[in-house]
C-alpha atoms as one frame of an Amber mdcrd trajectory, in Angstrom:
protein
   7.836 -21.840  63.510  10.284 -21.657  60.667  11.697 -24.973  59.544  15.280
 -24.080  58.742  16.410 -20.493  59.003  20.058 -21.314  58.516  19.523 -22.204
  54.841  20.499 -19.450  52.420  19.232 -21.083  49.193  16.416 -18.591  48.909
  18.955 -15.798  48.543  20.101 -17.142  45.174  16.763 -16.494  43.465  16.860
 -13.648  40.941  13.847 -11.609  41.988  14.370  -9.069  39.189  12.949 -11.583
  36.724   9.561 -11.111  38.361   9.680  -7.306  38.239   7.352  -5.901  35.560
   9.415  -2.732  35.190  12.399  -4.590  33.728  11.740  -4.528  30.001  13.832
  -6.624  27.679  13.455  -6.362  23.933  12.245  -9.594  22.357  15.066 -11.183
  20.427  13.226 -12.912  17.592  15.435 -11.599  14.789  17.443 -14.792  14.324
  14.988 -16.057  11.715  12.934 -12.886  11.467  10.513 -12.135   8.676  12.061
 -10.999   5.444   8.976  -9.318   4.030   7.054 -10.001   0.848   8.764 -11.392
  -2.224   9.044  -8.556  -4.733   9.259 -10.897  -7.715   6.087 -12.737  -6.754
   4.181  -9.499  -6.141   5.449  -8.032  -9.405   4.306 -11.165 -11.213   0.830
 -10.821  -9.749   0.602  -7.157 -10.659   1.990  -7.420 -14.188   1.748 -10.740
 -15.961  -0.247 -13.300 -14.002  -2.657 -14.596 -16.705  -5.006 -16.929 -14.798
  -6.989 -14.462 -12.695  -8.931 -11.329 -13.419  -7.179  -8.049 -12.767  -9.139
  -7.408  -9.551  -8.510 -10.923  -8.261  -4.773 -10.762  -8.712  -4.524  -7.331
  -7.079  -6.472  -8.597  -4.075  -4.283 -11.702  -3.994  -1.177  -9.486  -4.103
  -2.593  -7.384  -1.246  -3.223 -10.467   0.887   0.252 -11.768   0.125   1.895
  -8.472   1.071  -0.051  -8.166   4.314   0.510 -11.808   5.218   4.282 -11.466
   4.835   4.654  -8.126   6.607   7.936  -7.906   8.580   6.213  -6.775  11.765
   8.688  -8.411  14.150  11.805  -7.414  12.239  14.292  -4.887  13.564  15.990
  -4.491  10.171  14.884  -1.096   8.850  15.915  -1.900   5.273  13.553  -4.893
   5.192  10.728  -2.733   6.538  11.386   0.011   3.974  11.387  -2.493   1.112
   8.127  -3.997   2.363   6.606  -0.504   2.590   7.581   0.271  -0.995   6.070
  -2.985  -2.269   2.896  -2.515  -0.226   2.402   1.057  -1.409   2.888  -0.146
  -4.979   0.073  -2.668  -4.471  -2.204  -0.192  -2.672  -1.779   2.438  -5.370
  -2.352  -0.116  -8.138  -5.854  -0.942  -6.877  -8.447   1.443  -8.275 -10.624
   3.550  -5.988 -13.784   1.667  -6.943 -12.211  -1.676  -5.956 -10.902  -0.659
  -2.526 -14.077  -1.582  -0.644 -14.148  -5.044  -2.225 -10.462  -5.586  -1.416
 -10.867  -4.529   2.221 -13.949  -6.706   2.575 -11.913  -9.841   1.831  -9.348
  -9.187   4.590  -9.320 -10.573   8.130  -9.220  -8.217  11.121  -5.507  -8.923
  11.640  -4.864  -8.015   8.013  -6.911  -4.821   8.488  -4.647  -3.850  11.385
  -1.512  -4.456   9.320  -3.090  -2.509   6.446  -3.696   0.402   8.817  -0.044
   0.262   9.889   1.027   0.558   6.248  -1.475   3.354   5.605  -0.088   5.411
   8.493   3.464   4.666   7.418   2.537   5.751   3.881   1.305   9.051   5.317
   4.779   9.569   6.809   6.411   9.325   3.375   3.944  10.738   0.849   4.548
  10.636  -2.870   2.783  12.316  -5.768  -0.943  11.514  -5.477  -0.566   8.863
  -2.780  -2.119  10.763   0.132  -5.610  10.988  -1.381  -5.553   7.329  -2.350
  -4.346   6.346   1.137  -7.167   8.399   2.656  -9.636   6.286   0.660  -7.950
   3.135   1.943  -8.115   4.509   5.484 -11.829   5.239   5.181 -12.664   1.746
   3.912 -10.406   0.028   6.453 -11.941   2.102   9.246 -15.436   1.072   8.127
 -14.473  -2.580   8.604 -12.016  -2.400  11.528 -13.577   0.460  13.453 -11.792
   2.679  15.925 -10.407  -0.420  17.660  -8.155  -1.006  14.686  -6.732   2.499
  14.952  -6.136   2.125  18.688  -4.413  -1.245  18.198  -2.151   0.189  15.512
  -1.189   3.294  17.449  -0.530   1.398  20.694   1.343  -1.555  19.177   5.116
  -1.584  19.564   5.581  -3.774  16.506   5.980  -1.393  13.573   6.050  -2.075
   9.860
């Protein structure tokens, strides 16, 4: 038998919190990512004297992908990060793309794919062919799983 049916404490539980259909946007913008530092990336691309040209471009690529504003809701930050990333991607020569992609982790490959697809949305003079080369090399490493993760992820760059 029921212990105490006169108690109404159970009626104060918010059962909607357990409903999977109630979606609430994550509010992580308070200290959200600000994207890559343009001055640091520019220094690596232009005047950084201690590394070879290929090494500093790969270092700039890793820095850009590591500081991607994936969780940000500020569109201006995302657009600035896209511009910096495309600058780095287009600065790396076609023959060095495979080497650059080979040094990246799988998470970085996924972020790279996000930037490649975003670059396809806003093409510039000569960027589409270069981005297709990046896509081919990133696909060779990340496989079709990388494409599926990028297309199904809510977090955009």
